[in-house]
N, C-alpha and C positions, 0 to 999 in steps of 0.2 A: 602353512600355506596350503590351500586346497590343490589337489591334483587336477590337471586339465585333461581334455580328451586326447590331446597329443601325448601327454604323459602315460595315459592308459595304453594307448596304441604301442608305445615303445616298451612299456613294462611287460605286457603280455604278448608282444610281437604280433599285433593285429594289423591287418591291412586297413588303411584309412582311404576309402574310396573317393571322398570329396576333397582331398588335398588339405592344404594348410588353412583354408578359409574357415574360420570359426573354431579351429582346433585348439585355440587358447582359452576356450570357455571353461570355467571351473566347474567341477562336479561336486554337488552337495549331498547326493545320496544315489543309491542304485535301486532300480525297480524292475521287476519281471512281470510281463503281462502278454497274453495272447489275444486280448480283446481287440476288435477292429477300432474301437474308440476308447482308449484307456484314460483320456484327458480328465474325466471327473475325479480320478484318483491321483492326479499329478499336481504338484505345487510349483514346479519350475526348478530348473537346475539339476534335474535327475539325469542319469545315464540309463536309458530304457533298454532292457534286453528282451529280445523276442525272436522266436523261431518262425514267425509269420505263418502259423498254422491255419489261420483263417484268410490269408491273403492269396489271391489268384495272380500268379506271375504274368498271365496274359492280359489281365484287366488293368490297363494303365490308368484308367480313370479312378478305379478303387485305390490303387497305390498312391496316386497323386493326392487324393482326399486324405488318405492316412497320414502322409508326410505333412500335409498342410495343417492338419489338426495338431500334430506333435510340435511343429514349429510354432504354432500359435500359442501352445501351452508353455513355451519358453524352456523346454528341456535342453540339457547340455548337449546331448547327442543320442543317436540310435545305434545300438550294437546288435547287428542282425546275425543270427545263427544259421549256418549252412550244414548240410549233411543229414537233415531230418526231412522236413517238408520241401526244402529247396536245396538243390545240388549246388547252385551258385546264387549270388545276390542278383535278383532280377534287374535287368538293365533299366527298366522303367522306374524302379525304385531309386536307382542311382541318379537318373536324370531329374527326378522330382526333388531329391535331396539337394542336388546342386542348384536347382532353380529356387528352392525355398531356403537355401543357405543353412541346411541342417547337417551337421557332421554325421557321417555314416561309417561305422566300423563293421568289419566282418569278423565274426567269431567262428572259426572252423570247428568241425565235428569233434576234434580231439580235445577241445577246451571246454570244461564243464562250466555252466553258468554259475554254479554255486562257488566255484573257486574264485571267480572274478568278484562276485558280490561279497563273499566273506572277507576277502583281503581288502577290498576297497572300503567297505563299511567300517571295518575295524580301524583302518587308517583315518577315516573321516571322524570317528568318535574321538580318537586321540587328537586330531587336528582341532576339533571343536573345543576340547578342554584347553588346548594350548591357546586358541584364539580368545577364549573367555579370560584366561590369565593375562593375555596381551592387552585386552580391552581394559581390564581392571588396572593394570600398571600404567597404561596410557592416560586413563582418567586421573589417576593420582598425580601423574607428572603434570598434566594440564592445570590441576588445582594448585599445585605448588607454584608454578610459574605465573598463574593469574594473580597471586598475592603480591608478587614482586614486579612483574613486567606488564600487567594489565592485558588489554585486548591484543596488543602486538605479540606479547609472549604466548598467549593461547594459540594464535594463528600460526606462529612459528613452530610450536610444539606439535600442533595438529598436522601440519604439512610434513614434518619429520616422521611422525608415526604412521601416516598413510602412504609415505613415500611418493607424494604427488604435490600439486599446487593447491593453494587455498586463498580465497579472497573474501574480505569483509567490506561491504559497502552499505551506505545509508539507504534509506527508503527511496531516494531519488537517483541512486546509481553512482554517487560520488564514492571513490575508494577511500576506505578508512585504514585498511591494512591489507597487504598482499605479500605472499611468500611463494617464490618459485613460479610466478605467473608472468608470462610475457604479455605484450599489448594485445595480441590476438586472443589470449586466454581471458584477459579482463573484458574484452568486448563480448566474448561468449558468455562470461559470467553475468554481465549486465543484462544481456538479452534474455537469459534464462530467469534471472531474478525478477525482472520487471515485466516479463511476458511480451517482449518486443517481437515484432514480426521480422525477424532477420535470420539468416542462415547460421546455425550453431554448428561449428566444426567438430567439437568434442561430443561423442555420442553418450557419454556416461557422466553427466554433471548431476550433482546432488545439491539441492537448494533447501536451506533451513531458515525459517523466520526467526529473528532474534527479537524476543519480546512477545507482544500480542500476535497470535497467528493471523488475525483478521487485519489489524493495523500494525504491522511490525515496525519496530524502530530501525531495524537494519536487516540485511540479508547475508547469510553465510553460504558461499558457493565453493564446493570442492570438486575436484576431478577424481573419479574412482578408477583405479586400475582394475582390469578384468578379473584378476585373481584376488582382489581385496574389496569387493563391493560391500559385503555385509559388514566387514570391519570398518570401512570408511563411513558407511551409513550410521552405524552405532556411535562411533566417535564424534561424528559431526553433530549428531543430536545432543550429546552431552556438552560439546564445545559451545553450541548455541546458547545453552543455559548459562554457562560460565561467562560468555561474552555479554549476556544481558546484565549479569551482576557486575561485570567489570566496567561496563559503560555507564550503568546507573546503580552504583553500589548501595545506596540507602533509599532509593525511591520506593522499593516495594514495601519496606517496613513502615513507612510513613512517619518515622521520626523526623526525617528531613522535611517532609511536607508540612508537618505541624510547626516546625521551627520557622519555615518560610512564612506560613500563614500568621504566626504570632508576630513576626517582624513587620509584616504588612499592616496588621491591626494597630501596632504601636505607632507606626509612621503616619497612620491616618487619624490618630487619636487627638492630635492638637496639643499634647503635652510637650512643650518645647524642650525641657531638660531631658526627658526620657527619649524623645525623638533624636536628639543629638547623640546620646550614648549608643543607641541602636544603629544609627546611620554610620557612626565610626566603626562599629563592630562589623558591619556588612560592607564596609568600604564603598559607601554610596558616594559617587562623585560630587564635588562641590557644584553648586548652581541649582537652577530651577528643576523641578520634577513634574512630569505629567503622568496622569493615571490613564491606563488603558483598560477597558472592560471588554471581554470577549465572550461570546455565546455560540455554542454549536447548534446547528439545525438538526443534529442527530445525537441522541443520547448514547449511541454505541461508539461514538468517536471519542477517544481519549484526548480531549483538547488540551488539558494541562500538560500532557507529555509533548505535544507539538510545541506549545509555548516554551517549555523548558529547552527544547531543541533549538528553537529560534534564538533564545537568549544566549545559548552556548555558541551558536554560529556567529552572532553579532558581538560576542564578548561583552554582554550586559549582565550585571549582577542579577541573579535569579530571584528577584523579590516578587514572588507569585503566591497568590492565595486562590484556592479552588473551592468555592462554596455555593450551594444552591444553583448549580448548573452555570455559574458565571465565574470566569477566571479573571482575577484582578492582577495587573502588572504595573509596577512603578518604573518609569523610564526617565533617564536623563533627557533634558530638553533637546540637546544636540543630537540625540539618537532617533528623534521622531521621524525624519525623512527615511532613514534606513528601515525603521520598524514598519512604516506604512508600505514601503516597497516589498518587504519580506512577507507581510500578511497578504497583500494583494497577489503576490506570486503564488503563495500557498493556495489561495482560493481559486484563482483563475487558471493556474497551470497544473497544480497538484491535486485539485479537486477536494481540498479540505473544506468541509461545509461550515465555515465560521463567519461571524460578523464581528466587527470591532468598532467601538466608540472611543474617541480620544478627547480627554479634557485638556484645557489650556495649561501650559506650564505655570507652576506656582513655586514660591519658596517652599522648602521642604516642610516647614511648619504649617503650610496652607494646603497640603495635599487633599484634605477633605473636600475643599471647594472644587478641585480638579476632578475628584471622583463624582461629585454631583453632576458636573458638566458631562463627564464621560457616560453617565447613565442616560442623559437626554440624547447624546449623540448615538449611543448604542440602539436606543429605541428607533431612531430615525433610520439607522443602517439596516435594522431588521425589517422595518416597514418598506423601505425602498429597495431592499435586496442588493445592497452595496457592500463590498468587502470592508471598507474603512470610511468612517465619517469623523471629521474633526468638529468639535463644538464651535470653534471659531468660524467655520464655514457655514453654520446655520444662520438663516435669515431671522431677523427680529420677529417678523410676522409668523414664521414657522414655529418659533419658540412660544409665542403667545398662544397660537392656536393649539399647540401641543398640550398646554396646561388647562384648556377649557374643557368643561364636562360636556356630556352628550347633549344636554338641553341647550346650553349656550351655543354649541356648534350648529345645532338644528335651527336656532333663531337666526344665526348668521346666514345660513344658506337659504332660508325661507323666501327672500325676495326673488330668487332665481328658480323657484319650483315651477311656476307656470312655463318658464322657458324650457326647463328639463322635460316637462311632460309633452311639449309640442315640438321638440327638436330631436327627433329620433336619430338623425345622422350626426348630431353634434356639430353640424356646420356653423350654426349661429353662435354656439358657445366658443368655438375656436376663433371665429372672426372677432367676437367680442374681446376675447383674451388678447389676441394679437393687437387689436386696435388700442386697448388700454396700455399694453406693454410698450407700444410705440408712441406713448404720450399723446394719444388722440390725434395723431397725424394721419390724415386721409391718404396722402400720397404714399408715405412709407409703409403703412399697414396694408394697403391694397397691393403694393408691389411685393410685400412679404407673402401675402396670401396667393398671389398670382391671379388676381381678378381686377376688373376695372373699378375705379373709385366710385362710380355711380352704383355698381352692384353692392359695394360695401355700404354705401349710404342706405340702400334699400334694406339691407340686412340689419343695420343698426336701428332703422325705423321700426322694423318688425320686433326687435328686442324691446324697444321702448313701449310698443303696443302691448306686448305680452306681460311685461313686468310693471308697467306704470311708472318706471323711473326714466329720468332724462340724462342722456349721456353728455349733455352740455352743462350739467350741474356738477360742480366739483364734489359736493357732498354725496350726490347719488353715485358718482364714479367711485368714491371710496367704499360705499356700501357694496357696489358690484364687485370691486376688486377683492375685498375681504371674503365675500361669498365664494368667489372663484378659488381663492387660496384654501378655504375650508373644504370645498369640494375636492380639490386636488389632494389635500391631506387625507381625506377619507377615501381616496382612490375612486371617486365617482367619475372623474374625468381624467 
């Protein structure tokens, strides 16, 4: 254990001018300097020894800037020597140290700086060796317990070794495991891990990402004791790696990923006998199966990891394949409502940039048809920027238009081109669409638009004039309606 400023004061019988505030800071090394600004040579945690040869006891501003720089550098404390340049510790120096919460010791003339630095540095070297040995033993202990007790065992061992509390929570702040943490500690851990704007009562929380640092699967939060910060930081870093392996043991090696992908390929193959064998091995529930296809709007997002997590949360067999930037998932039909809700929540509340298309439930031997439907639904979800689209919710006209090539779609929209070119505000187009949607009812359409029916008649006359079509003709109304649907699909209107 590292010695603190208070330990040094007691050991060498030095006066501590600033009292107990900050006296528990651990000392990592000693440093002697007479520079007015020694901070470029400091790394933090040092006990700085100085005779103040360049400091003017009457210049309170100089002394305050000196203390402020040292406090900003994060040193453990200042040991000020008297009897050479200064007969006593300047009062302004004590005031500044109290104001900036920098522990201030007085080394009297009879105590040599070399005696202090030699003894402290020798002890620190021995302590460093002991701490390295403690780190190695603690890592070995966490590895052993990870094999038998998983994530909970790692958290328990970590908390024991750092003599403090530890919390493991998922990326959304739900607690996975906690040891020694009261409710207030868990609230602090959640705020620190998720970057929430709330008061954190514990000053020394250490947060480590579990998994990908940019898109972590979970967060490990530990409270560091003042005398064990370096030990806690190092052990927490190793624990986060073990927790990643404990939570996802085979995910990184991709043996598991390949097995899942092969199972999905077989279930989509149409080979009834083979499908039955694989379905039994993977404990696929009896009943119809729907295929979900997901695509991320960012290549940097590990979408397959998110999908695996959702399957685990919903207790769904992880029948997942990740190929060509598209994640394929096979879902029991009765799980579709929960799946839709989970994906929508991830997109809208957790900012996961994903789109999902769902095929209609089919017998397990007919999953290939559900996959084709999911492809069409996914393309609509991407085009309309919607989290989830079900194939069953797509209109027939939308499906027909979706499969037309560019030339056919252009031919469909051509009757309305004169209207597009002369309707800059799109007021005529909107009136036309509402009129047809309301089955050519003048009264209902004008009320929907908030205009007088005579105004609506004038607008429809203008439409007929520009397009050469008659809204009183059923055939012409069909032509106009298909053109409007094609324009909407192309996001022209």
